[in-house]
C-alpha positions in Angstrom: 219.7 -46.4 -4.7 219.4 -48.7 -1.8 217.9 -52.2 -1.9 216.5 -54.4 0.9 215.7 -58.0 0.1 213.1 -60.1 2.0 213.4 -63.8 2.4 210.6 -65.3 4.6 208.8 -68.3 5.7 205.5 -66.5 5.1 202.9 -67.4 2.5 202.2 -64.6 0.0 198.8 -64.1 1.6 200.2 -63.7 5.1 199.5 -60.3 6.7 203.1 -60.2 7.8 204.1 -59.1 4.3 202.0 -56.0 4.6 203.3 -55.1 8.0 206.9 -55.5 6.9 206.5 -53.5 3.7 204.5 -50.8 5.4 207.1 -50.3 8.0 209.9 -50.3 5.5 208.0 -47.7 3.4 207.5 -45.5 6.5 210.9 -45.8 8.1 213.1 -46.1 4.9 211.1 -44.7 2.0 214.3 -44.2 -0.1 215.0 -47.9 -0.3 213.5 -50.4 -2.7 212.2 -53.5 -1.0 212.4 -56.7 -3.1 210.9 -60.1 -2.2 213.7 -62.5 -2.8 211.7 -65.5 -1.7 208.7 -66.3 0.4 207.1 -69.5 1.5 210.3 -71.1 2.7 209.4 -74.2 4.7 209.1 -73.0 8.3 212.3 -73.4 10.4 214.1 -74.9 7.4 217.4 -73.0 7.4 218.9 -75.5 5.0 216.3 -74.6 2.3 216.5 -70.9 3.1 220.3 -70.8 3.0 220.3 -72.5 -0.4 218.0 -69.8 -1.8 219.9 -66.9 -0.3 223.4 -68.3 -1.1 222.5 -68.5 -4.8 220.7 -65.2 -5.1 222.3 -62.5 -2.9 225.3 -61.8 -5.1 223.0 -60.8 -7.9 221.9 -57.7 -6.0 224.1 -54.6 -5.9 226.8 -54.4 -3.3 225.5 -52.7 -0.1 222.1 -54.5 -0.3 220.6 -55.3 3.0 219.1 -58.8 3.2 216.4 -59.4 5.9 216.1 -63.1 6.8 212.8 -64.2 8.4 213.6 -67.9 8.8 213.5 -69.4 12.2 214.0 -65.8 13.2 212.8 -65.6 16.8 215.7 -64.7 19.2 216.6 -66.6 22.3 219.4 -66.6 24.8 221.7 -68.6 22.6 220.2 -67.3 19.3 220.5 -63.5 19.2 219.6 -61.3 16.3 222.7 -60.2 14.5 224.0 -58.1 11.6 226.5 -59.8 9.3 228.6 -57.9 6.8 230.3 -60.1 4.2 231.1 -60.0 0.5 229.9 -56.4 0.2 226.5 -57.2 1.5 224.6 -56.8 4.8 222.5 -59.6 6.4 220.1 -59.4 9.3 218.6 -62.4 11.0 218.8 -64.8 13.9 222.1 -66.5 14.8 220.7 -70.0 14.1 223.4 -71.4 11.9 222.0 -70.0 8.6 224.8 -67.4 8.0 227.5 -70.1 7.9 225.5 -72.0 5.3 224.9 -68.9 3.2 228.5 -67.7 3.2 230.7 -70.7 3.9 233.5 -68.3 4.7 234.4 -65.9 7.5 232.4 -62.6 7.7 233.9 -59.1 7.7 231.8 -58.1 10.7 229.3 -59.5 13.1 227.2 -57.4 15.5 224.8 -58.7 18.1 221.9 -56.3 18.0 220.9 -54.3 21.0 217.1 -54.8 21.5 216.7 -53.0 24.8 213.3 -51.9 23.6 212.2 -55.5 23.2 211.0 -55.0 19.7 209.6 -57.9 17.7 211.8 -59.0 14.9 210.0 -57.2 12.1 210.3 -53.9 14.0 213.9 -54.6 14.9 215.0 -55.7 11.5 213.3 -52.7 9.8 214.9 -50.2 12.2 218.3 -51.9 11.7 218.1 -51.9 7.9 217.1 -48.2 7.9 220.0 -47.3 10.1 222.5 -49.2 7.9 221.1 -47.5 4.7 221.3 -44.1 6.4 225.0 -44.7 7.2 224.8 -45.4 11.0 228.0 -47.1 12.2 227.2 -50.8 12.9 228.8 -50.6 16.4 226.1 -48.1 17.3 223.5 -50.8 16.8 224.9 -53.4 19.1 228.0 -55.2 20.3 230.7 -56.6 18.0 231.2 -60.3 18.4 233.8 -62.7 17.0 231.5 -64.8 14.7 228.3 -66.6 14.3 226.9 -70.0 15.0 228.0 -72.7 12.6 226.0 -75.5 11.0 228.0 -77.9 8.9 226.8 -78.1 5.4 226.0 -81.5 3.9 228.7 -82.3 1.4 229.1 -85.1 -1.1 231.7 -87.8 -0.3 234.1 -89.0 -3.0 236.3 -92.0 -3.7 238.2 -92.8 -6.8 235.2 -94.6 -8.3 232.2 -93.3 -6.5 230.5 -90.0 -5.5 227.8 -90.3 -2.9 225.7 -87.1 -2.7 222.2 -86.2 -1.6 219.2 -84.1 -2.7 219.5 -80.7 -1.0 216.8 -78.8 -2.8 213.6 -79.5 -4.8 212.6 -76.7 -7.2 209.2 -75.6 -8.3 209.2 -78.1 -11.2 210.0 -81.1 -9.0 213.6 -81.2 -10.1 216.1 -82.7 -7.5 219.2 -80.5 -7.0 222.0 -82.3 -5.4 225.2 -81.3 -3.5 227.4 -82.9 -6.3 229.3 -80.0 -8.0 230.5 -80.0 -11.5 234.1 -79.7 -10.2 233.8 -82.9 -8.1 232.1 -84.8 -10.9 234.8 -83.9 -13.4 237.5 -84.7 -10.9 236.3 -88.3 -10.5 234.6 -89.1 -13.8 236.5 -87.2 -16.5 236.5 -89.4 -19.6 235.0 -92.3 -17.7 231.7 -94.2 -18.2 229.4 -93.7 -15.2 225.9 -94.3 -13.9 223.9 -91.8 -11.9 221.5 -93.5 -9.5 218.7 -91.9 -7.4 216.9 -93.7 -4.6 219.4 -96.5 -4.4 219.5 -98.5 -7.6 215.9 -98.0 -8.5 216.3 -95.3 -11.2 219.4 -94.4 -13.1 220.9 -92.7 -16.2 224.2 -92.8 -17.8 224.7 -89.4 -19.4 224.9 -85.7 -18.7 222.6 -83.5 -20.8 222.9 -79.8 -21.4 219.1 -79.1 -21.8 216.0 -80.8 -20.6 214.9 -81.2 -24.2 217.9 -83.3 -25.0 216.0 -86.3 -23.7 212.6 -87.5 -24.8 209.6 -86.4 -22.8 209.2 -88.7 -19.8 212.8 -89.7 -19.6 215.3 -88.9 -16.9 217.6 -85.9 -17.4 220.7 -85.3 -15.5 222.4 -81.9 -16.0 224.5 -79.3 -14.3 222.3 -76.3 -13.6 223.1 -72.6 -13.5 224.8 -72.9 -10.1 226.9 -75.9 -11.3 225.1 -78.5 -9.2 224.0 -81.8 -10.5 220.3 -81.9 -11.1 218.1 -84.9 -11.7 214.7 -84.4 -13.4 212.3 -85.9 -15.9 211.6 -84.0 -19.1 208.1 -82.7 -18.9 207.2 -84.1 -15.5 207.6 -83.6 -11.7 210.2 -86.3 -10.9 210.1 -85.9 -7.2 206.4 -86.4 -7.1 206.4 -89.3 -9.4 209.3 -91.2 -7.7 208.7 -89.9 -4.1 212.1 -88.2 -4.0 212.7 -86.0 -0.9 215.5 -83.8 0.3 218.1 -86.0 1.9 217.6 -88.9 -0.5 220.9 -90.4 -1.8 222.2 -89.7 -5.3 225.1 -92.0 -6.2 227.5 -91.7 -9.2 229.6 -94.8 -9.9 231.8 -96.2 -12.6 229.7 -98.1 -15.1 231.0 -101.7 -15.1 230.9 -103.9 -18.3 228.3 -106.1 -16.7 225.9 -103.1 -16.3 223.4 -103.1 -19.1 223.0 -99.8 -20.8 219.7 -98.2 -20.0 218.0 -95.6 -17.9 214.6 -95.0 -16.3 212.9 -98.3 -16.8 215.9 -100.6 -17.4 216.6 -100.8 -13.7 216.0 -104.3 -12.6 219.7 -105.4 -12.4 221.0 -102.3 -10.6 
C-alpha cells in the first residue's frame, strides 16, 4: 500500500486542502494521503524541516512526502524530487531538503514542468508517477544535489554549551538544538545550570517527566527526539516568558557562588 504525506503552510480551513486531496484521489486513488502537518508558518523552512525531519522515518519506506512550504518555483529554486533514506520528497529547492536530511541524497531530479502546471498539479502528477513505478529520470533532469541551508547548531566549550530555541510546540514548550549527546559530553557527572533568556530564568536539573516538578515550576528534559526541552509544568512557558525561536539557551558549570534555585531565584544570575 502506497502512502503520500502532506506537509503544508495552509490552515485546516484553506480550500487548498480540498483541491490537493481531490486531485490525489482522482489521479492516484490507490494511495493513502496523510496530513503530516499543516499550518506551518508561511515561508518558514526551518520550522517545516524540523517537523519533517522528525516524522518522515515513521512512515513506511517508499512513502512520497509532498512539501508545500515556500513551494513556488523560480529560476534559482526549481521543483525537485529527492530520493533519500528509502523515501521520496517533492518540493521546491529552497534549502529545506538539506535541513531535513543533513546528509547526501541518493538522487535529485529537477522536474520538467513544460506544461507550466501550478505546484499542486505538478506535485500530484509526480507523486502518482513515482507510485506507479515511472523511472525518475522520465520526470525531469538528474542534477548533482540541492541547495544547502546551514542548520543552526549549538556551540560547545569545556564548561559551556550555548544553544538556541529552534521550535516551540503546541504546549508552549521550547525545544532547543542541544542534543543529549552534546550535553553528556560536556556535563557528565558535573553540576550545571540551564539558563533561558540570558540569566533571567534557570534550573539546575534534568527531569524525566513534566510531573517530576511541581505545577508552575520550570522543567528541563530530553524529549523523544533527544533534544533539550525547556517548559513549565502545567503552563505555556513561551507565552509567559516571551520566549521565541532564536532565543539563547545556555548551559554552564554551576559555580559554588551560585545559589541553588530555579524559576524565581534568579536575581544573582
